[in-house]
Backbone as JSON, one array per atom type, in Angstrom:
{
  "sequence": "MENNILLESGTNELEVLEFTIGGNSYGINVAKIKEILPFVSPTPVPNAYPTVEGIYMPRDFIMTIIDLRKTLNLHQETEQDGKDMIIVTNFNNLHVGFHVNKVLGIHRISWGDISKPDATLSHAGMGVATGIIKISNKLILLLDFEKIVADISPETSLKVSEMDLLKNRRRCDLPIIIAEDSHLLNQLLVDCLAKAGYTNITRTENGKEAYDLLVKYKQEGIVDKKVSLIITDIEMPVMDGHHLTKLVKEDTKLSKIPVVIFSSLVNEDMRRKGESLGANAQLSKPEIGQLVAKIDELLLSE",
  "N": [[109.57, 111.64, 99.03], [107.19, 110.17, 100.96], [106.24, 109.3, 104.32], [104.72, 106.43, 104.7], [104.66, 104.15, 106.13], [103.38, 101.78, 108.27], [103.36, 100.09, 111.34], [102.29, 97.12, 113.07], [100.67, 97.38, 116.25], [102.5, 97.3, 119.3], [104.41, 95.29, 118.73], [107.06, 95.45, 119.24], [108.8, 96.28, 117.29], [110.48, 98.27, 114.78], [110.85, 100.59, 112.05], [113.79, 101.47, 110.42], [115.43, 104.06, 108.83], [118.21, 104.02, 106.82], [121.02, 106.06, 106.35], [123.8, 107.94, 104.95], [126.75, 109.69, 106.03], [129.62, 111.14, 105.03], [130.42, 108.6, 104.19], [129.89, 106.89, 106.31], [127.47, 104.88, 108.08], [124.28, 105.7, 109.34], [121.25, 105.87, 111.36], [117.67, 106.5, 111.51], [114.58, 106.47, 113.18], [111.8, 105.61, 111.29], [109.32, 106.52, 112.02], [109.68, 109.09, 112.82], [109.95, 110.56, 110.56], [108.82, 112.9, 108.2], [109.03, 113.47, 105.44], [111.29, 113.05, 102.62], [113.6, 115.04, 100.95], [115.29, 116.33, 98.02], [118.46, 117.9, 98.46], [118.54, 121.36, 99.01], [120.16, 124.42, 99.0], [119.9, 126.13, 102.0], [118.49, 129.23, 103.33], [120.74, 131.34, 104.85], [121.0, 132.12, 108.39], [121.67, 134.84, 110.42], [124.01, 134.73, 113.15], [123.3, 132.17, 113.96], [123.11, 128.92, 115.58], [126.09, 126.92, 115.48], [125.77, 124.46, 114.05], [123.55, 124.84, 112.53], [122.43, 125.24, 109.32], [120.7, 126.97, 108.05], [117.47, 128.24, 107.03], [114.55, 126.84, 105.47], [111.85, 126.76, 103.21], [109.83, 124.54, 102.08], [107.13, 124.2, 101.37], [104.3, 124.98, 102.86], [105.34, 125.56, 105.33], [107.98, 126.68, 107.45], [111.22, 125.5, 108.03], [114.03, 124.63, 110.1], [117.31, 123.87, 108.99], [119.6, 121.43, 109.74], [123.01, 120.66, 109.81], [124.17, 117.56, 109.75], [126.72, 116.55, 109.49], [128.43, 118.45, 110.69], [127.31, 118.39, 113.23], [128.03, 115.86, 114.13], [130.69, 116.15, 114.26], [132.24, 115.43, 112.05], [134.75, 115.88, 109.89], [135.15, 115.65, 107.21], [134.56, 116.79, 103.89], [131.25, 117.21, 102.56], [129.86, 114.79, 100.31], [130.25, 115.52, 97.0], [128.23, 114.83, 94.89], [125.77, 115.4, 94.03], [123.73, 114.02, 95.3], [122.96, 114.62, 97.84], [120.64, 114.87, 100.56], [117.67, 116.03, 102.26], [116.38, 115.1, 105.26], [113.28, 115.36, 106.41], [111.88, 115.91, 109.47], [109.4, 115.23, 112.02], [108.83, 115.77, 115.17], [108.35, 116.22, 118.71], [106.53, 118.23, 118.21], [107.69, 119.79, 116.22], [109.03, 120.84, 113.05], [111.91, 119.82, 111.52], [114.74, 119.86, 109.41], [117.25, 117.6, 108.34], [120.43, 117.59, 107.04], [121.88, 115.26, 104.99], [124.14, 112.88, 103.36], [123.6, 110.54, 101.61], [120.66, 108.57, 101.1], [119.95, 105.32, 101.92], [118.13, 103.19, 102.38], [115.45, 101.21, 103.92], [115.17, 99.4, 106.96], [113.54, 96.8, 108.65], [113.37, 96.06, 111.97], [113.8, 94.49, 115.23], [113.39, 96.02, 118.42], [114.73, 94.63, 120.31], [117.01, 93.79, 119.06], [118.68, 95.88, 119.0], [121.55, 97.28, 120.22], [122.47, 98.91, 123.23], [124.45, 101.83, 123.46], [127.63, 101.81, 125.11], [129.23, 103.31, 128.03], [131.44, 104.6, 126.97], [130.62, 105.73, 124.63], [128.47, 107.29, 125.29], [128.91, 108.98, 127.57], [127.85, 110.24, 130.67], [125.42, 110.94, 129.58], [125.97, 112.48, 127.34], [126.35, 111.67, 124.74], [125.3, 111.21, 121.25], [124.18, 108.96, 120.24], [121.71, 106.52, 120.34], [121.48, 103.85, 119.98], [122.9, 100.81, 118.59], [122.98, 99.11, 115.6], [123.42, 96.01, 114.04], [123.77, 94.89, 110.86], [124.18, 92.37, 108.63], [127.53, 92.62, 107.98], [127.77, 95.18, 108.77], [127.71, 98.13, 110.78], [125.22, 100.21, 112.08], [124.61, 103.34, 113.33], [122.21, 104.44, 115.5], [120.79, 107.51, 115.77], [120.33, 110.11, 118.25], [118.02, 112.16, 117.74], [116.35, 113.93, 119.08], [118.0, 114.87, 121.14], [119.97, 116.16, 119.65], [118.53, 118.33, 118.62], [117.7, 119.45, 121.04], [120.1, 120.3, 122.11], [120.52, 122.58, 120.7], [118.23, 124.08, 121.25], [117.17, 123.97, 124.32], [114.57, 123.92, 125.52], [113.02, 122.48, 123.8], [113.1, 119.82, 124.46], [112.14, 119.36, 127.12], [109.83, 121.45, 128.65], [111.07, 122.89, 130.97], [110.89, 125.26, 132.33], [108.22, 125.58, 132.88], [107.81, 124.35, 135.27], [108.47, 126.14, 137.2], [106.22, 127.52, 137.72], [104.76, 125.99, 139.39], [103.92, 126.08, 142.57], [104.01, 125.69, 146.15], [103.14, 123.06, 146.22], [101.65, 120.07, 147.37], [103.32, 117.34, 148.88], [103.55, 114.13, 147.38], [103.57, 110.74, 147.88], [102.97, 108.57, 146.32], [103.97, 105.79, 144.38], [105.86, 105.98, 141.36], [106.86, 104.68, 138.23], [109.35, 105.27, 135.87], [110.09, 104.84, 132.47], [112.56, 105.5, 130.41], [114.95, 106.02, 128.01], [116.85, 107.99, 127.51], [119.41, 109.43, 129.25], [119.63, 112.09, 130.05], [116.95, 113.14, 129.74], [115.61, 111.4, 131.42], [116.63, 112.1, 133.96], [115.83, 114.8, 134.0], [113.06, 114.5, 133.99], [112.63, 113.29, 136.5], [113.53, 115.35, 138.18], [111.72, 117.41, 137.51], [109.26, 116.26, 138.21], [109.67, 116.0, 140.92], [109.62, 118.68, 141.71], [106.95, 119.05, 141.35], [105.96, 117.68, 143.43], [105.97, 114.94, 143.37], [107.81, 112.5, 144.58], [108.5, 109.87, 144.93], [110.0, 108.07, 142.97], [110.89, 105.6, 140.61], [113.49, 104.87, 138.49], [113.93, 103.6, 135.23], [115.62, 102.34, 132.27], [114.64, 101.33, 129.93], [111.86, 99.6, 128.32], [111.98, 96.87, 129.01], [113.47, 96.76, 131.4], [111.69, 98.1, 133.07], [109.44, 96.4, 132.89], [110.48, 93.98, 133.88], [110.84, 94.71, 136.52], [108.19, 95.12, 137.28], [107.21, 92.5, 137.04], [108.71, 91.27, 139.04], [107.67, 92.6, 141.32], [105.08, 91.68, 141.12], [105.36, 88.92, 141.52], [106.17, 88.98, 144.14], [103.95, 89.9, 145.34], [103.44, 92.62, 145.79], [102.63, 94.67, 144.14], [100.66, 96.7, 144.33], [101.69, 98.31, 146.32], [104.06, 99.21, 145.28], [103.81, 100.34, 142.74], [102.04, 102.92, 141.34], [101.64, 104.28, 139.04], [102.75, 104.4, 135.63], [105.15, 105.93, 133.6], [106.09, 106.18, 130.31], [108.43, 106.31, 127.63], [108.29, 106.03, 124.01], [110.23, 105.21, 122.01], [112.76, 103.05, 122.68], [115.67, 101.07, 123.35], [115.9, 97.44, 123.35], [113.23, 96.96, 124.63], [110.35, 98.6, 123.54], [108.11, 101.39, 124.35], [105.47, 100.93, 123.54], [105.27, 98.14, 123.44], [105.75, 97.55, 126.11], [103.47, 98.77, 127.24], [101.48, 97.14, 126.12], [102.08, 94.62, 127.31], [101.62, 95.21, 129.99], [98.88, 95.92, 130.04], [97.69, 93.6, 129.21], [98.0, 91.87, 131.27], [96.39, 90.54, 133.97], [96.92, 91.18, 136.61], [98.31, 93.51, 136.5], [97.01, 95.3, 134.89], [95.4, 97.38, 135.81], [97.05, 99.44, 136.46], [97.73, 102.77, 135.76], [98.97, 103.83, 132.61], [101.04, 106.15, 131.18], [101.95, 107.47, 128.18], [104.7, 109.25, 127.22], [106.12, 111.0, 124.92], [108.19, 112.03, 122.14], [107.07, 111.24, 119.83], [104.32, 111.27, 119.67], [101.97, 111.42, 117.56], [99.2, 111.57, 115.23], [98.91, 108.93, 114.15], [100.47, 107.41, 115.96], [99.07, 107.94, 118.28], [96.68, 106.57, 117.85], [97.66, 103.96, 117.9], [98.58, 103.79, 120.54], [96.16, 104.07, 121.93], [94.85, 101.74, 121.1], [96.29, 99.89, 122.46], [95.69, 100.34, 125.06], [96.67, 102.49, 126.55], [96.49, 104.92, 129.12], [96.85, 107.63, 128.91], [98.3, 109.93, 126.56], [100.94, 111.95, 125.82], [102.73, 114.61, 124.29], [106.18, 115.22, 124.26], [107.51, 118.48, 124.39], [105.84, 118.89, 126.64], [105.8, 119.17, 129.7], [104.32, 120.35, 131.72], [101.68, 119.67, 131.05], [101.92, 116.95, 131.39], [102.27, 116.7, 134.18], [99.77, 117.66, 135.02], [98.11, 115.66, 134.0], [99.03, 113.44, 135.45], [98.27, 114.26, 138.0], [95.51, 114.16, 137.63], [95.09, 111.4, 137.2], [96.05, 110.22, 139.54], [95.23, 111.69, 141.79], [92.61, 112.43, 141.67], [90.6, 110.99, 142.79]],
  "CA": [[109.24, 110.37, 99.68], [106.34, 110.35, 102.12], [106.29, 108.2, 105.26], [103.44, 105.74, 104.76], [104.89, 102.83, 106.72], [102.72, 101.57, 109.55], [103.63, 98.8, 111.95], [101.29, 96.68, 114.03], [100.92, 97.92, 117.58], [103.01, 96.47, 120.38], [105.22, 94.16, 118.27], [108.45, 95.74, 119.61], [109.57, 96.46, 116.06], [110.5, 99.61, 114.2], [111.48, 100.76, 110.74], [114.92, 102.37, 110.5], [115.97, 104.55, 107.57], [119.67, 104.12, 106.83], [121.59, 107.11, 105.51], [125.24, 108.06, 105.16], [127.46, 110.97, 106.11], [131.03, 110.84, 104.89], [130.64, 107.17, 103.98], [129.48, 106.13, 107.49], [126.04, 104.62, 108.11], [123.52, 106.12, 110.51], [119.85, 105.52, 111.22], [116.61, 107.26, 112.17], [113.28, 105.81, 113.22], [110.93, 106.11, 110.22], [108.17, 107.19, 112.62], [110.01, 110.51, 113.0], [110.15, 111.2, 109.25], [107.67, 113.42, 107.45], [109.34, 113.23, 104.03], [112.7, 113.19, 102.25], [113.67, 115.95, 99.82], [116.64, 116.63, 97.52], [119.06, 119.02, 99.18], [118.52, 122.71, 98.44], [120.89, 125.29, 99.92], [118.96, 126.94, 102.77], [118.78, 130.65, 103.55], [121.51, 131.48, 106.1], [120.43, 132.94, 109.46], [122.77, 135.45, 111.19], [124.23, 134.33, 114.55], [122.66, 130.89, 114.25], [123.92, 127.88, 116.19], [127.07, 126.5, 114.46], [125.34, 123.34, 113.22], [122.37, 125.23, 111.74], [122.8, 125.76, 108.0], [119.79, 128.03, 107.67], [116.06, 127.89, 107.02], [114.06, 126.44, 104.15], [110.39, 126.66, 103.17], [109.48, 123.72, 100.92], [105.73, 124.44, 100.98], [103.54, 125.9, 103.71], [105.95, 125.69, 106.64], [109.41, 126.98, 107.47], [111.95, 124.6, 108.93], [115.46, 124.8, 110.3], [118.12, 122.8, 108.41], [120.76, 121.12, 110.58], [124.08, 119.92, 109.12], [124.56, 116.45, 110.61], [128.18, 116.38, 109.43], [128.99, 119.3, 111.74], [126.79, 117.92, 114.51], [128.78, 114.67, 114.53], [132.12, 116.49, 114.22], [132.89, 114.75, 110.94], [135.38, 117.02, 109.23], [135.23, 115.47, 105.77], [133.58, 117.56, 103.12], [130.13, 116.41, 102.07], [130.13, 114.19, 99.01], [129.74, 116.4, 95.95], [127.74, 114.03, 93.76], [124.39, 115.79, 93.75], [122.77, 113.11, 95.92], [122.64, 115.04, 99.2], [119.21, 114.9, 100.82], [117.17, 116.59, 103.52], [115.39, 114.27, 105.95], [112.36, 116.26, 107.12], [111.33, 115.19, 110.62], [108.33, 115.84, 112.81], [108.75, 115.25, 116.54], [108.24, 117.32, 119.68], [105.72, 119.28, 117.56], [108.58, 120.63, 115.43], [109.55, 120.38, 111.77], [113.34, 120.1, 111.39], [115.37, 119.14, 108.32], [118.62, 117.18, 108.59], [121.21, 117.47, 105.81], [122.68, 114.04, 104.95], [124.72, 112.66, 102.04], [122.82, 109.61, 100.8], [119.65, 107.74, 101.75], [120.2, 103.99, 101.37], [116.99, 102.27, 102.41], [114.75, 101.0, 105.19], [115.28, 98.08, 107.57], [112.57, 96.5, 109.72], [114.1, 95.31, 112.98], [113.24, 94.46, 116.58], [114.13, 96.8, 119.41], [115.58, 93.7, 121.04], [118.26, 93.6, 118.32], [119.45, 97.12, 119.06], [122.43, 97.33, 121.4], [122.6, 100.24, 123.83], [125.85, 102.24, 123.52], [128.19, 101.8, 126.46], [129.6, 104.62, 128.59], [132.47, 105.25, 126.16], [129.95, 106.46, 123.55], [127.42, 108.17, 125.81], [129.25, 109.29, 128.95], [127.03, 111.26, 131.35], [124.31, 111.36, 128.73], [126.41, 113.49, 126.37], [126.45, 111.11, 123.4], [124.15, 111.41, 120.38], [123.77, 107.66, 119.73], [120.81, 105.82, 121.25], [121.57, 102.41, 119.77], [123.77, 100.3, 117.53], [122.33, 98.02, 114.86], [124.33, 95.26, 113.17], [123.1, 94.25, 109.73], [125.27, 91.68, 107.94], [128.79, 92.99, 108.63], [127.79, 96.63, 108.87], [127.13, 98.73, 111.97], [124.45, 101.44, 111.86], [124.43, 104.08, 114.57], [120.9, 105.09, 115.61], [121.1, 108.8, 116.38], [119.37, 110.73, 119.17], [117.68, 113.42, 117.08], [115.81, 114.84, 120.09], [119.11, 115.52, 121.85], [120.62, 117.07, 118.7], [117.73, 119.55, 118.59], [117.69, 120.04, 122.38], [121.38, 121.0, 122.33], [120.35, 123.9, 120.09], [117.16, 124.77, 121.99], [116.85, 123.03, 125.4], [113.15, 123.83, 125.86], [112.32, 121.57, 122.9], [113.05, 118.48, 125.04], [111.16, 119.5, 128.19], [109.63, 122.85, 129.04], [111.39, 122.88, 132.4], [110.46, 126.54, 132.9], [106.84, 125.46, 133.35], [107.82, 123.86, 136.65], [108.59, 127.3, 138.1], [104.86, 127.99, 138.01], [104.15, 125.1, 140.38], [104.38, 126.48, 143.9], [103.24, 125.21, 147.3], [102.54, 121.76, 145.91], [101.7, 119.08, 148.45], [104.12, 116.17, 148.54], [102.8, 112.9, 147.11], [104.49, 109.59, 147.93], [102.53, 107.46, 145.48], [105.14, 105.37, 143.59], [105.8, 106.09, 139.91], [107.98, 104.1, 137.48], [109.66, 105.94, 134.6], [110.88, 104.1, 131.47], [113.09, 106.52, 129.49], [116.34, 105.62, 127.74], [117.73, 109.15, 127.51], [119.87, 109.75, 130.6], [119.31, 113.48, 130.3], [115.52, 113.31, 129.93], [115.25, 110.62, 132.6], [116.92, 112.92, 135.13], [114.98, 115.98, 133.96], [111.72, 114.08, 134.41], [112.65, 113.1, 137.95], [113.66, 116.67, 138.79], [110.48, 118.15, 137.31], [108.2, 115.65, 139.01], [109.96, 116.32, 142.32], [109.1, 120.03, 141.92], [105.5, 118.94, 141.39], [105.59, 116.97, 144.65], [106.08, 113.48, 143.2], [109.2, 112.21, 144.98], [108.73, 108.42, 145.01], [110.19, 107.73, 141.56], [111.85, 104.55, 140.25], [113.95, 105.11, 137.12], [114.44, 102.5, 134.4], [116.15, 102.89, 131.02], [113.9, 100.81, 128.77], [110.66, 98.89, 128.68], [112.27, 95.58, 129.64], [113.83, 97.01, 132.79], [110.45, 98.43, 133.79], [108.58, 95.21, 132.97], [111.11, 93.03, 134.8], [110.55, 95.21, 137.86], [106.77, 94.84, 137.52], [107.08, 91.05, 137.25], [109.26, 91.02, 140.37], [106.69, 93.05, 142.3], [103.91, 90.8, 141.02], [105.73, 87.66, 142.17], [106.27, 89.23, 145.58], [102.63, 90.31, 145.81], [103.52, 93.98, 146.31], [102.42, 95.61, 143.04], [99.87, 97.85, 144.79], [102.53, 99.16, 147.18], [105.26, 99.65, 144.57], [103.53, 101.03, 141.46], [100.73, 103.57, 141.19], [101.55, 104.83, 137.69], [103.93, 104.19, 134.78], [105.4, 106.9, 132.52], [107.01, 105.52, 129.39], [108.75, 106.79, 126.28], [108.01, 105.0, 123.0], [111.49, 104.73, 121.45], [113.76, 102.58, 123.64], [116.26, 99.79, 122.96], [115.49, 96.2, 124.02], [111.76, 96.91, 124.58], [109.81, 99.95, 123.4], [107.01, 101.72, 125.24], [104.23, 100.31, 123.1], [105.27, 96.74, 123.86], [105.57, 97.59, 127.56], [102.05, 99.04, 127.49], [100.74, 95.93, 125.73], [102.29, 93.59, 128.32], [100.97, 95.64, 131.24], [97.43, 95.92, 129.91], [97.21, 92.23, 128.98], [98.24, 91.12, 132.51], [95.26, 90.84, 134.86], [97.4, 91.72, 137.89], [98.96, 94.79, 136.25], [96.26, 96.09, 133.92], [94.77, 98.56, 136.41], [98.05, 100.5, 136.65], [97.68, 103.75, 134.66], [100.17, 103.97, 131.79], [101.08, 107.41, 130.45], [102.99, 107.53, 127.17], [105.23, 110.62, 127.13], [107.08, 110.75, 123.85], [108.27, 112.99, 121.04], [106.44, 110.63, 118.66], [102.86, 111.2, 119.79], [101.22, 112.05, 116.47], [97.88, 110.95, 115.05], [99.05, 107.48, 113.99], [100.95, 106.83, 117.21], [98.0, 108.04, 119.28], [95.76, 105.45, 117.61], [98.31, 102.74, 118.38], [98.56, 103.8, 122.0], [94.79, 103.83, 122.37], [94.52, 100.33, 120.87], [97.02, 99.08, 123.45], [95.12, 100.6, 126.37], [97.33, 103.57, 127.29], [95.53, 105.8, 129.8], [97.06, 108.99, 128.42], [99.44, 110.07, 125.65], [101.32, 113.35, 125.77], [103.92, 114.86, 123.49], [107.24, 116.08, 124.75], [108.11, 118.78, 125.69], [104.82, 119.48, 127.5], [105.91, 118.61, 131.04], [103.2, 120.87, 132.51], [100.52, 118.84, 130.75], [102.17, 115.64, 132.0], [101.97, 116.81, 135.61], [98.31, 117.79, 135.15], [97.52, 114.34, 133.74], [99.35, 112.59, 136.6], [97.36, 114.7, 139.07], [94.16, 113.65, 137.32], [95.04, 109.94, 137.33], [96.4, 109.75, 140.89], [94.7, 112.47, 142.91], [91.24, 112.88, 141.41], [89.61, 110.19, 143.57]],
  "C": [[108.41, 110.63, 100.92], [106.44, 109.11, 103.0], [104.91, 107.57, 105.37], [103.56, 104.38, 105.44], [104.23, 102.76, 108.08], [103.05, 100.18, 110.05], [102.47, 98.42, 112.86], [101.67, 97.18, 115.42], [101.5, 96.87, 118.52], [103.88, 95.31, 119.97], [106.69, 94.3, 118.65], [109.35, 95.82, 118.4], [109.54, 97.92, 115.63], [111.1, 99.55, 112.82], [112.59, 101.8, 110.9], [115.36, 102.76, 109.09], [117.47, 104.68, 107.71], [120.12, 105.21, 105.87], [123.08, 107.22, 105.81], [125.66, 109.52, 105.29], [128.94, 110.63, 106.05], [131.34, 109.36, 104.76], [130.25, 106.3, 105.16], [127.96, 106.0, 107.53], [125.41, 105.02, 109.44], [122.06, 105.79, 110.28], [118.93, 106.45, 111.98], [115.33, 106.44, 112.11], [112.37, 106.43, 112.18], [109.73, 106.87, 110.8], [108.42, 108.68, 112.83], [109.99, 111.28, 111.67], [108.83, 111.65, 108.64], [107.84, 113.17, 105.96], [110.84, 113.39, 103.82], [112.76, 113.99, 100.95], [115.11, 116.04, 99.31], [117.17, 117.87, 98.23], [118.99, 120.31, 98.36], [119.23, 123.61, 99.45], [119.91, 126.2, 100.66], [119.39, 128.4, 102.86], [119.52, 130.8, 104.87], [120.8, 132.41, 107.09], [121.58, 133.52, 110.28], [122.8, 134.96, 112.64], [123.53, 133.04, 114.94], [123.64, 129.96, 114.96], [124.84, 127.28, 115.13], [126.62, 125.36, 113.55], [124.12, 123.65, 112.35], [122.83, 125.86, 110.43], [121.92, 126.93, 107.57], [118.35, 127.56, 107.75], [115.61, 127.63, 105.58], [112.55, 126.31, 104.23], [109.97, 125.87, 101.94], [108.06, 123.93, 100.43], [105.11, 125.45, 101.93], [104.12, 126.01, 105.12], [107.44, 125.97, 106.49], [110.09, 126.04, 108.44], [113.42, 124.97, 108.99], [116.19, 123.62, 109.68], [119.39, 122.64, 109.25], [121.74, 120.28, 109.79], [124.56, 118.81, 110.04], [126.06, 116.2, 110.59], [128.85, 117.19, 110.54], [128.55, 118.83, 113.13], [127.62, 116.76, 115.04], [130.29, 114.89, 114.5], [132.88, 115.67, 113.18], [133.45, 115.82, 110.02], [135.51, 116.85, 107.72], [134.2, 116.38, 105.09], [132.44, 116.64, 102.69], [130.41, 115.95, 100.65], [129.46, 115.04, 97.9], [129.29, 115.58, 94.73], [126.28, 114.33, 93.44], [123.34, 114.93, 94.39], [122.43, 113.49, 97.36], [121.13, 115.19, 99.36], [118.92, 115.65, 102.11], [116.13, 115.62, 104.07], [114.54, 115.21, 106.79], [111.69, 115.46, 108.24], [110.21, 115.97, 111.28], [108.28, 115.13, 114.15], [108.8, 116.45, 117.48], [107.48, 118.52, 119.1], [106.57, 120.27, 116.77], [108.86, 120.0, 114.08], [111.01, 120.79, 111.68], [113.87, 119.26, 110.24], [116.81, 118.82, 108.66], [119.32, 116.89, 107.26], [122.1, 116.22, 105.91], [123.22, 113.85, 103.53], [123.86, 111.76, 101.16], [121.81, 108.88, 101.68], [119.71, 106.36, 101.11], [118.98, 103.08, 101.37], [116.47, 102.07, 103.82], [114.92, 99.56, 105.66], [114.21, 97.94, 108.64], [113.26, 95.6, 110.73], [113.35, 95.34, 114.31], [114.06, 95.36, 117.49], [115.08, 95.91, 120.2], [116.91, 93.45, 120.36], [119.12, 94.85, 118.3], [120.25, 97.17, 120.34], [122.5, 98.76, 121.91], [124.07, 100.61, 123.89], [126.38, 102.22, 124.95], [128.67, 103.2, 126.84], [130.65, 105.34, 127.76], [131.86, 106.07, 125.03], [128.95, 107.47, 124.07], [127.68, 108.54, 127.26], [128.4, 110.46, 129.46], [125.91, 111.8, 130.47], [124.68, 112.36, 127.65], [126.44, 112.97, 124.94], [125.19, 111.37, 122.58], [123.72, 110.1, 119.72], [122.88, 106.98, 120.77], [120.89, 104.31, 121.09], [122.49, 102.07, 118.63], [123.1, 99.08, 116.91], [123.38, 97.33, 113.99], [123.51, 94.55, 112.11], [124.18, 93.7, 108.82], [126.57, 92.04, 108.66], [128.9, 94.49, 108.85], [127.13, 97.09, 110.17], [126.44, 100.04, 111.59], [124.22, 102.08, 113.21], [123.08, 104.78, 114.55], [121.09, 106.38, 116.4], [119.95, 109.33, 117.24], [119.02, 112.12, 118.62], [117.06, 114.42, 118.05], [116.92, 115.59, 120.8], [119.83, 116.52, 120.93], [119.87, 118.4, 118.65], [117.74, 120.25, 119.95], [119.0, 120.76, 122.7], [121.33, 122.41, 121.74], [119.33, 124.73, 120.86], [116.64, 123.84, 123.08], [115.35, 122.87, 125.69], [112.36, 122.94, 124.89], [112.25, 120.16, 123.47], [112.05, 118.42, 126.18], [111.04, 120.98, 128.52], [109.81, 122.98, 130.54], [110.91, 124.16, 133.07], [109.03, 126.5, 133.43], [106.77, 125.04, 134.81], [107.94, 125.01, 137.65], [107.23, 127.86, 138.49], [104.17, 127.15, 139.08], [104.72, 125.43, 141.76], [103.44, 125.92, 144.96], [102.49, 123.92, 146.99], [102.67, 120.82, 147.09], [102.51, 117.87, 148.0], [103.24, 114.95, 148.37], [103.78, 111.74, 147.04], [104.02, 108.4, 147.1], [103.64, 107.09, 144.5], [104.9, 105.4, 142.08], [107.04, 105.45, 139.31], [108.13, 104.88, 136.17], [110.49, 105.0, 133.73], [111.3, 105.1, 130.4], [114.57, 106.24, 129.27], [117.32, 106.78, 127.72], [118.11, 109.51, 128.94], [119.47, 111.17, 130.99], [117.83, 113.67, 130.6], [115.02, 112.56, 131.16], [115.45, 111.46, 133.86], [116.06, 114.18, 135.17], [113.55, 115.67, 134.41], [111.64, 113.94, 135.92], [112.69, 114.45, 138.66], [112.35, 117.46, 138.69], [109.34, 117.58, 138.15], [108.4, 115.92, 140.5], [109.45, 117.73, 142.65], [107.58, 120.02, 142.03], [105.01, 118.15, 142.59], [105.7, 115.46, 144.58], [107.53, 113.05, 143.42], [109.52, 110.71, 145.02], [108.84, 107.86, 143.59], [111.22, 106.6, 141.42], [112.2, 104.73, 138.79], [114.38, 103.81, 136.46], [114.79, 103.06, 133.03], [115.53, 102.29, 129.76], [112.71, 100.01, 129.26], [110.91, 97.57, 129.39], [112.65, 95.75, 131.11], [112.59, 97.29, 133.63], [109.58, 97.2, 133.96], [109.17, 94.16, 133.91], [110.83, 93.42, 136.25], [109.09, 94.91, 138.23], [106.54, 93.36, 137.8], [107.59, 90.67, 138.63], [108.26, 91.43, 141.46], [105.47, 92.15, 142.32], [104.17, 89.48, 141.74], [105.78, 87.79, 143.68], [104.95, 89.7, 146.19], [102.58, 91.73, 146.34], [103.29, 95.04, 145.22], [101.72, 96.87, 143.52], [100.71, 98.83, 145.61], [103.67, 99.81, 146.41], [105.01, 100.46, 143.3], [102.12, 101.6, 141.46], [100.52, 104.09, 139.78], [102.85, 104.58, 136.95], [103.98, 105.31, 133.74], [106.42, 106.28, 131.58], [107.2, 106.32, 128.09], [108.29, 105.72, 125.3], [109.31, 104.39, 122.51], [112.47, 104.34, 122.56], [114.36, 101.28, 123.15], [115.74, 98.65, 123.83], [113.97, 96.03, 123.99], [111.21, 98.32, 124.52], [108.59, 100.14, 124.29], [105.68, 101.12, 124.83], [104.16, 98.85, 123.54], [105.11, 96.64, 125.37], [104.11, 97.81, 127.91], [101.2, 97.82, 127.21], [100.85, 94.85, 126.81], [101.58, 93.93, 129.63], [99.46, 95.47, 131.14], [96.85, 94.54, 129.64], [97.36, 91.36, 130.22], [97.16, 91.51, 133.53], [95.7, 91.46, 136.18], [98.08, 93.08, 137.74], [98.08, 95.78, 135.5], [95.62, 97.35, 134.5], [95.76, 99.69, 136.64], [97.93, 101.49, 135.49], [99.02, 103.82, 133.93], [100.06, 105.27, 130.99], [102.24, 107.37, 129.47], [103.4, 108.99, 127.0], [106.39, 110.57, 126.15], [107.07, 111.87, 122.82], [107.5, 112.49, 119.82], [104.92, 110.57, 118.73], [102.22, 112.06, 118.7], [99.92, 111.27, 116.29], [97.96, 109.43, 114.94], [99.48, 106.81, 115.3], [99.88, 106.88, 118.31], [96.99, 106.9, 119.1], [96.36, 104.14, 118.12], [98.26, 102.66, 119.89], [97.19, 103.51, 122.56], [94.42, 102.35, 122.21], [95.19, 99.42, 121.89], [96.53, 99.33, 124.87], [95.81, 101.67, 127.19], [96.27, 104.51, 127.88], [95.66, 107.25, 129.37], [98.28, 108.99, 127.52], [99.72, 111.55, 125.47], [102.62, 113.5, 125.01], [104.93, 115.68, 124.28], [107.23, 117.33, 123.85], [107.13, 119.24, 126.75], [104.8, 118.86, 128.89], [104.78, 119.1, 131.94], [101.94, 120.05, 132.3], [100.67, 117.45, 131.37], [101.83, 115.67, 133.49], [100.47, 116.89, 135.84], [97.63, 116.44, 134.96], [97.81, 113.38, 134.89], [98.45, 112.95, 137.78], [95.97, 114.11, 138.88], [94.06, 112.15, 137.6], [95.25, 109.46, 138.76], [95.64, 110.45, 142.01], [93.24, 112.85, 142.77], [90.2, 112.14, 142.26], [89.37, 110.81, 144.94]]
}
């Protein structure tokens, strides 16, 4: 199954693939999926992370296979009915396969219909659920696949080590707004930008929080003093980064604010969407060094 689903830009909608593990329903953004394959037992790797089943080479690339049952601490045995699948993903410039039991189908929904998990499910940013979707009488847990991979290899989320190369940077007080729903990545971004000299950061957890702040500044006539640049993820509950970009660029009083999309989903299709919406730059996680260079270019080149 190849991913050929394209959505219009800036509609605040996404396609979610529903799959099961141990009879429970979970979801993944279709934009992350490269293809879906029947499960084949991977080649074991000595001393691998406990949730890594092994490696598999379906064609011209080798990928790691992660057992989602173990990742989610579900102790039931996988369903032995021959329907197990591998969801092959492509994000953060990585190919990773996720072992699931059954693939049920695709739902087209609005980010506004996705509830953010409360602190009991994601305390201190440790949870692996980014949202909860209710369809009919069923709940689907939208999983944080970036965090699942980052728990195995932290540098896949942000190359924090690149910040050690930035020395004797001059402090810059120009105000930046970040829209990022991952508590962990939100804090890492702030910490990394602080090392790069950018200390005037306002954190928000989704596009709506960021846009509400922009509207407030606009009403108070202080946009120029409060916002010099916006950094936004794409995937976020309530309002995604593409819709935020669309609203900013269509507003005559906000449109001059540079918008940088910093997301694990920046591929060829997503780049075209971002360009059509007026994004000033689009960078793929985990390239934090490239992000700092682009911010320097947009804010300090004049």
